C-alpha positions as CSV (number, residue, x, y, z in Angstrom):
1,M,15.2,-28.0,-80.1
2,S,17.3,-31.2,-79.7
3,L,20.6,-31.5,-77.8
4,Q,23.4,-31.9,-80.4
5,T,26.4,-34.1,-79.6
6,S,28.3,-34.4,-82.9
7,G,29.5,-32.1,-85.6
8,R,32.1,-29.3,-85.7
9,R,34.0,-28.2,-82.6
10,I,34.1,-24.4,-82.3
11,A,36.2,-22.4,-79.9
12,L,35.3,-18.9,-78.8
13,V,37.3,-16.2,-77.1
14,L,35.0,-14.3,-74.8
15,E,35.4,-10.9,-73.1
16,Y,32.9,-9.9,-70.4
17,D,32.1,-7.6,-67.6
18,G,31.2,-9.9,-64.7
19,S,29.2,-7.2,-62.9
20,G,25.6,-8.3,-62.5
21,F,26.3,-12.0,-63.2
22,A,26.3,-14.8,-60.7
23,G,29.5,-16.2,-62.2
24,S,30.6,-17.9,-65.4
25,Q,29.0,-21.3,-64.9
26,L,25.3,-22.1,-65.6
27,Q,23.0,-21.3,-62.7
28,K,19.3,-22.3,-62.3
29,N,17.9,-19.1,-60.9
30,A,20.5,-16.4,-61.8
31,A,22.1,-14.9,-64.9
32,S,25.5,-16.4,-65.9
33,I,28.0,-16.0,-68.7
34,Q,27.4,-19.6,-69.8
35,G,23.7,-19.3,-69.7
36,E,23.7,-16.1,-71.8
37,L,26.1,-17.7,-74.3
38,E,24.0,-20.9,-74.6
39,N,20.8,-18.8,-75.1
40,A,22.5,-16.8,-77.9
41,L,23.8,-20.0,-79.5
42,A,20.3,-21.5,-79.5
43,E,18.9,-18.4,-81.2
44,L,21.6,-18.4,-83.8
45,T,21.8,-22.1,-84.7
46,G,18.4,-23.5,-83.7
47,E,20.3,-26.1,-81.6
48,R,20.4,-26.5,-77.8
49,L,24.1,-26.6,-77.3
50,R,26.2,-27.0,-74.2
51,A,29.2,-24.8,-74.0
52,A,32.3,-25.7,-71.9
53,L,34.5,-23.0,-70.4
54,A,38.2,-22.9,-69.7
55,G,37.8,-21.8,-66.1
56,R,35.2,-20.8,-63.6
57,T,35.0,-17.2,-62.6
58,D,33.0,-16.1,-59.5
59,A,30.2,-13.6,-59.4
60,G,31.6,-10.1,-60.3
61,V,34.9,-11.4,-61.8
62,H,35.7,-10.1,-65.3
63,A,37.4,-11.7,-68.3
64,R,39.4,-10.5,-71.3
65,C,40.1,-14.0,-72.5
66,Q,37.7,-16.7,-71.3
67,V,37.6,-19.6,-73.7
68,A,34.4,-21.5,-74.5
69,A,33.9,-24.5,-76.9
70,F,30.8,-26.2,-78.2
71,T,30.0,-28.8,-80.9
72,T,27.5,-27.9,-83.5
73,T,26.1,-29.3,-86.8
74,S,25.7,-25.7,-88.1
75,T,27.6,-24.8,-91.2
76,L,27.9,-21.1,-90.3
77,A,31.4,-19.6,-90.9
78,T,33.4,-18.7,-87.9
79,D,33.1,-14.9,-88.6
80,V,29.3,-15.4,-88.8
81,F,29.4,-16.9,-85.3
82,V,31.2,-13.8,-84.1
83,R,28.8,-11.3,-85.6
84,G,25.7,-13.4,-84.9
85,L,26.5,-14.1,-81.3
86,N,27.5,-10.5,-80.6
87,A,24.1,-9.3,-82.0
88,R,22.3,-11.6,-79.5
89,L,24.5,-11.4,-76.4
90,P,24.0,-8.6,-73.7
91,Q,26.3,-5.7,-73.9
92,Q,28.4,-7.0,-71.0
93,I,29.5,-10.0,-73.1
94,A,31.3,-10.1,-76.4
95,V,32.8,-12.8,-78.6
96,R,36.2,-11.6,-79.8
97,R,37.2,-14.6,-81.9
98,A,35.7,-17.9,-83.2
99,L,37.8,-20.7,-84.7
100,E,37.6,-24.3,-85.7
101,A,39.1,-26.6,-83.0
102,P,39.9,-30.3,-82.9
103,D,36.9,-32.6,-82.2
104,N,38.2,-33.5,-78.8
105,F,39.1,-30.0,-77.7
106,D,38.3,-29.4,-74.0
107,P,39.0,-25.8,-73.0
108,R,39.5,-26.7,-69.4
109,R,41.5,-29.9,-69.5
110,H,43.6,-28.9,-72.5
111,A,44.6,-25.5,-71.1
112,R,48.4,-25.3,-70.5
113,S,48.1,-22.2,-68.3
114,R,45.7,-19.5,-67.1
115,T,46.7,-15.9,-66.3
116,Y,44.7,-13.7,-63.8
117,R,45.3,-10.1,-63.1
118,Y,44.2,-8.4,-59.9
119,T,44.0,-4.6,-59.8
120,I,44.2,-2.3,-56.8
121,Y,43.4,1.4,-57.0
122,N,45.7,2.8,-54.3
123,A,44.9,6.4,-53.5
124,P,43.4,8.3,-50.6
125,V,40.3,9.2,-52.6
126,R,38.2,6.5,-54.4
127,S,37.9,6.6,-58.2
128,P,34.4,6.3,-59.7
129,I,35.9,5.4,-63.1
130,W,37.8,2.4,-61.6
131,A,35.1,1.5,-59.0
132,A,34.0,-1.6,-61.0
133,R,37.5,-2.7,-62.1
134,A,39.7,-2.3,-59.1
135,W,39.7,-2.7,-55.3
136,H,40.1,0.7,-53.6
137,V,42.8,0.6,-50.9
138,A,43.2,4.1,-49.4
139,E,46.2,3.2,-47.1
140,P,49.7,3.7,-48.7
141,L,51.1,0.4,-50.0
142,D,54.7,-0.7,-49.9
143,T,54.9,-2.1,-53.4
144,E,58.5,-3.4,-52.9
145,A,57.4,-5.5,-50.0
146,M,54.4,-6.7,-52.1
147,R,56.7,-7.6,-55.0
148,D,58.9,-9.6,-52.6
149,A,55.9,-11.6,-51.4
150,A,54.6,-12.2,-54.9
151,G,58.0,-13.7,-55.9
152,A,57.4,-16.4,-53.4
153,L,54.4,-17.6,-55.4
154,V,56.5,-18.9,-58.3
155,G,57.1,-22.7,-58.3
156,E,55.1,-25.7,-57.2
157,H,53.3,-25.1,-53.9
158,D,50.4,-26.4,-51.8
159,F,47.8,-23.6,-52.0
160,A,45.3,-25.2,-49.6
161,A,45.3,-22.2,-47.4
162,F,44.3,-20.0,-50.4
163,S,41.2,-22.1,-51.2
164,R,37.8,-21.7,-49.5
165,R,37.1,-25.4,-49.5
166,E,38.9,-28.7,-48.7
167,S,40.3,-30.5,-51.7
168,A,42.4,-33.6,-52.2
169,H,44.5,-31.9,-54.8
170,T,45.7,-28.4,-53.8
171,V,49.2,-28.3,-55.3
172,R,49.5,-25.9,-58.2
173,C,52.4,-24.7,-60.3
174,V,52.8,-20.9,-60.7
175,K,54.9,-20.0,-63.7
176,R,55.0,-16.3,-63.3
177,A,54.0,-13.7,-60.7
178,E,54.5,-10.0,-61.4
179,L,53.6,-7.0,-59.3
180,T,53.7,-3.6,-61.0
181,R,52.6,-0.1,-60.2
182,R,51.6,2.7,-62.6
183,G,50.4,5.8,-60.7
184,P,47.7,4.7,-58.3
185,L,47.1,1.3,-60.1
186,V,48.8,-1.7,-58.5
187,T,48.4,-4.9,-60.5
188,L,49.3,-8.5,-59.5
189,E,49.4,-10.8,-62.5
190,V,49.8,-14.5,-61.9
191,E,50.2,-17.3,-64.5
192,A,49.7,-20.9,-63.3
193,N,48.8,-24.3,-64.7
194,A,45.5,-24.1,-62.8
195,F,43.9,-22.2,-59.9
196,L,41.8,-23.3,-56.8
197,R,38.5,-21.6,-56.0
198,Q,39.3,-18.1,-54.6
199,Q,43.0,-18.7,-54.8
200,M,43.7,-15.5,-56.7
201,R,41.5,-13.3,-54.6
202,R,43.0,-14.7,-51.3
203,T,46.5,-14.2,-52.8
204,A,45.7,-10.6,-53.7
205,G,44.3,-10.0,-50.2
206,A,47.4,-11.5,-48.5
207,V,49.7,-9.5,-50.8
208,A,47.8,-6.4,-49.9
209,Q,48.3,-7.2,-46.2
210,V,52.0,-7.2,-46.9
211,G,51.7,-3.8,-48.6
212,T,50.0,-2.3,-45.5
213,G,52.5,-3.8,-43.1
214,R,50.0,-6.1,-41.4
215,L,51.9,-9.1,-42.8
216,T,55.6,-9.4,-43.5
217,P,57.0,-11.1,-46.7
218,A,58.3,-13.8,-44.4
219,G,54.9,-14.2,-42.9
220,F,53.4,-14.5,-46.4
221,R,55.7,-17.4,-47.2
222,E,54.7,-19.2,-44.0
223,I,51.1,-19.3,-45.3
224,F,52.2,-22.1,-47.7
225,G,52.7,-24.4,-44.7
226,H,49.1,-24.1,-43.6
227,A,46.8,-26.8,-44.9
228,E,43.6,-25.4,-43.4
229,P,41.3,-24.1,-46.1
230,A,40.6,-20.4,-46.2
231,S,43.3,-19.6,-43.6
232,A,44.9,-17.1,-46.0
233,G,43.3,-13.8,-46.7
234,P,41.4,-11.6,-46.5
235,V,39.5,-12.4,-49.7
236,A,39.9,-9.4,-52.1
237,P,36.7,-8.1,-53.7
238,A,35.7,-10.0,-56.9
239,H,35.5,-6.9,-59.1
240,G,39.3,-6.3,-59.1
241,L,39.9,-9.7,-60.7
242,C,40.1,-10.4,-64.4
243,L,41.0,-13.6,-66.4
244,V,43.3,-12.2,-69.0
245,R,44.8,-15.2,-70.8
246,V,44.4,-19.0,-71.4
247,T,47.1,-20.8,-73.4
248,Y,46.9,-24.1,-75.4
249,A,49.4,-26.2,-77.3
250,G,48.9,-25.8,-81.1
251,L,45.9,-23.5,-80.8
252,D,46.4,-19.7,-81.2
253,L,43.5,-17.9,-79.5
254,E,45.2,-14.5,-79.1
255,G,44.8,-13.1,-82.7
256,P,45.8,-9.6,-83.9
257,D,43.3,-7.9,-81.6
258,A,44.6,-9.4,-78.3
259,L,44.5,-7.1,-75.4
260,S,47.4,-6.8,-73.0
């Protein structure tokens, strides 16, 4: 098979269970979402295609709306891409939609915002049903204090302390940060123009510290003044995190089957 570089640009909306994968990006010696997708594309089209992703998710992180794009010379209809890829992908990965995209469409650079949701199962006894989808925190959580802390995320801030590595560009703009509780489920949903590595998991860990009383909302706000990488935390477990939405100008990826 030859590597194709011209043709139609196709965008995909992927949903996946990140358990058992080494992350979204291609890895040499481990299973990844990108690797499984590219293998399925090769089987379906006969071409060796390189898929670009909207964002990088770590090992164990899930997605309801990861966006991928590739260029192909195949004439298959978009609905055939959906059916054909789903027949070849492992059960943990599904293509929800496929659509024609502009030739220059880059799912990472052209994204206007990304939304992540972190879920905590807050009850004295763990839940086997939620074990792979939520971080079990047995201590009671003060959700009002957590909501107060989460409100401080909104706006443009330097999130260096929430990243695990040094970077020259650590300022991000958070458009929305909402903390809700339904029974034992506490969810933190954050929409931003972009995220640093581990930013969301360290944010969830710090907000949980506020909930347990180990950190005050004022102390949470002070974290933004720390430029030392990885000084915020702890890092919440990966399995509680899910990429739920990516938005673009002029490209509707949600569709009628969009999940909330």
